N, C-alpha and C positions, 0 to 999 in steps of 0.2 A: 460580142464585142470587149474590145477595153478601151479608156483615157488615152482619144494622144491631142491632148488637149486645146486652153479658150482662145488660142488663136489660131485653131484651122477651120472657128466655125466661122470667123474674119471675114471671110470673101461669097457669102456667099450674105455673111447676117449682120451684112457693115455698120448700118444702123443699130442693132440692139448689139452689136457688139463694142463701138462707139460711148454707148449708155450703157455697160454693164461696165464702163472700161473708169467712163467718171464721176456714178452717182455711187458702183457700190464696193462699199467696203470692202465687205469679203474677195473683191476683183486686186485684192493690198496686203490678205490675212497671214499670212506668214509674216507680216512682220511683228506680228506681237505675241509671233515665238520666239522672232530676235531678239523683242523689252526684254523677253522672259527667260528668254533659258539659265541663263546665270546660274540662277534662283533654283531652276528644275535638274529633278533626277532623271537619264536615265528617260525611269520607263512614265514617270514625271509629261515628257513628254512626249512619247508616243501620244498619250493621252492626248493630248493639242492635233500632230497631227490627224487627227482622223476627222475634225469640222474644217481643221483649216489647210488642209490642203486638197488634190482634190483624188476622188479611190488610193485614201489610204487605208492597206491592208484589200483592200478587193483583185482581181485578174486583171496584172494592168497598171495600176492606181501607185499611188507617189509612193516613193523607195526611198531616197535622196536626197535633194541639194544636187546632189551633186553627178545622180543618175539616174533621173526624169525634174529635172528644172522645169517642164513646163507642165509642170503640175503640186507645182509646190503652193502655189494658195491656191483655194474654192472659190472655180471654176464655175464658166456655165455644163456639167459636166457636172457636174453635185450635183444639182436640183435636173435636165436632161435628162442622167444617165449617161453611162460609155457612148461617143459619137464614132467609129469606127464605121460600126455600119455603116451606120448615117452619108457620113462620107462619104465610105466606100460605094452608096445605091442609090443615095441621093433618096433618098425612102422617108418621106417621112411616118411612116409608123414603125422608124425606127427609132429612132427615138425617143422619149415624153415631152409631147407636144407639150403639153398645158401640166404641168405639175398641182402635186397640190398641199395646204397642210400639211400633209399625213409629209409629205417631204423634209417638206421645213421641220419638225418636230425631232423628225433625225440628228440634229446635232440643237438647236434648238426647244432646252427640256421648257420648264416654267420655273426652273430652279434659274435657271441660264435669259431668261428673260428678262424677269428683276435685280438682277445682276448688267442686263449690256443695256435693258429698254431699247430691245428688241424688235424690226416692229417688217414683217413679211414682204422683202422685196416682192409678193407677190400682191399683195393688196394698191399700191406703189405703181406697180405699174413696170416691176421692173427691167428693165428697157423697152 
C-alpha cells in the first residue's frame, strides 16, 4: 500500500474528513514547518517531516511540497495507514480502522506531550 492523501478519503468519509479538517491541528501541520524553517538546518528540517507530514521516509510518502503536495500535512493516513489498497478495494481490513495510542505515540513522545499539551484525537473522537 502507498499513501494517497486525505482528499482521497473525503468522498466516502465526508463527515470524518470535514471534522478532521475543521478540528484537528495536524490537518495543517506543515504550517509549523513553514514558521520555523528559516532557523533550521536541512537535517533538522527533515526531522520535522516525520511527524508533520504524511508518510515521510516511507514508500509512497511525502517527499517535498513540489513532488507530493497532497501529503504535506499529517493527514488521515498518519493514523490509519497508507490508503491505496483501501481506496482500490473498498475493504475495511486494508486500513487501520481503529488506531491505538501506540500509533499516536510514534510522534507524540512524552517529551512532546509536555511541550505541546497534546491530547490524542483518539480520546476526543478525532472525527
